[in-house]
C-alpha positions as CSV (number, residue, x, y, z in Angstrom):
1,X,-154.2,-71.7,123.7
2,X,-157.1,-73.9,121.6
3,X,-158.2,-71.9,118.0
4,X,-159.7,-73.4,115.5
5,X,-159.2,-71.5,111.4
6,X,-160.5,-71.7,108.1
7,X,-157.8,-71.5,105.5
8,X,-158.7,-71.8,102.2
9,X,-155.5,-72.5,100.3
10,X,-155.0,-71.3,96.0
11,X,-152.9,-72.1,92.8
12,X,-152.9,-76.1,91.6
13,X,-153.8,-77.5,94.1
14,X,-156.2,-80.3,93.0
15,X,-155.1,-83.6,91.3
16,X,-152.1,-83.5,92.9
17,X,-152.8,-84.8,96.4
18,X,-152.9,-81.4,97.9
19,X,-156.3,-82.9,100.3
20,X,-154.9,-86.1,101.5
21,X,-151.4,-84.5,102.6
22,X,-153.0,-82.1,104.4
23,X,-154.7,-84.9,106.4
24,X,-151.2,-87.2,107.9
25,X,-149.6,-82.9,107.8
26,X,-152.9,-81.9,110.6
27,X,-153.0,-85.9,112.1
28,X,-149.5,-86.0,112.9
29,X,-150.2,-82.1,114.6
30,X,-152.9,-84.1,116.4
31,X,-155.3,-81.3,114.7
32,X,-159.6,-82.6,114.2
33,X,-161.6,-80.9,111.8
34,X,-161.2,-81.8,107.4
35,X,-160.1,-80.6,104.1
36,X,-162.5,-80.5,100.7
37,X,-161.7,-79.5,97.8
38,X,-163.9,-76.8,96.1
39,X,-165.5,-76.7,93.0
40,X,-164.1,-74.0,91.3
41,X,-160.8,-76.1,92.1
42,X,-159.5,-74.1,95.3
43,X,-158.7,-76.2,98.8
44,X,-160.7,-75.3,102.6
45,X,-159.8,-76.5,105.1
46,X,-161.8,-76.2,109.2
47,X,-158.7,-76.6,111.5
48,X,-158.7,-77.5,115.8
49,X,-156.2,-77.6,118.2
50,X,-153.0,-75.8,119.7
51,X,-152.5,-72.8,117.9
52,X,-149.1,-73.7,117.1
53,X,-149.8,-77.3,115.5
54,X,-152.9,-75.2,113.4
55,X,-149.6,-71.9,112.5
56,X,-146.7,-75.5,111.9
57,X,-150.5,-76.7,109.2
58,X,-150.2,-72.7,107.2
59,X,-147.0,-73.2,107.1
60,X,-146.8,-76.3,105.7
61,X,-150.5,-75.5,104.0
62,X,-147.7,-72.2,102.5
63,X,-145.7,-74.5,100.4
64,X,-147.5,-77.9,99.3
65,X,-146.8,-81.6,99.0
66,X,-144.5,-81.2,96.0
67,X,-147.3,-81.3,92.9
68,X,-148.6,-78.4,93.9
69,X,-147.7,-75.1,93.1
70,X,-149.1,-72.6,95.6
71,X,-150.5,-69.6,94.8
72,X,-152.5,-67.9,98.0
73,X,-153.2,-68.9,101.3
74,X,-155.9,-67.0,103.5
75,X,-156.5,-67.6,107.1
76,X,-159.1,-66.5,109.5
77,X,-159.5,-67.3,113.4
78,X,-161.5,-68.0,115.8
79,X,-162.4,-69.9,119.4
80,X,-162.0,-73.7,119.6
81,X,-165.2,-75.1,119.9
82,X,-164.0,-79.1,120.3
83,X,-166.4,-80.4,117.5
84,X,-164.6,-83.1,115.7
85,X,-163.1,-86.1,117.2
86,X,-160.3,-87.0,114.1
87,X,-159.4,-85.1,110.8
88,X,-160.9,-86.0,107.5
89,X,-161.1,-85.5,103.9
90,X,-164.6,-84.9,103.1
91,X,-166.7,-84.6,100.0
92,X,-167.9,-81.4,98.1
């Protein structure tokens, strides 16, 4: 079943290659969407694909890359919209 997830990650998640790891993880799972830094220090992710693949990405985001310290992850699920063609790093 395809779905869409909007995820916000807080903690030490900027300046630790969090976006690049997220992009690579999402692409390896066949997901589409984007990841970006927020001005308040959090990272925002919007991803679409198979729900089990989105859940796998969510598990990776909860751990983060080696230099990150993830404190909180929120996720909102939505209907799949087929809005994206790939997974990219977006800029504020």
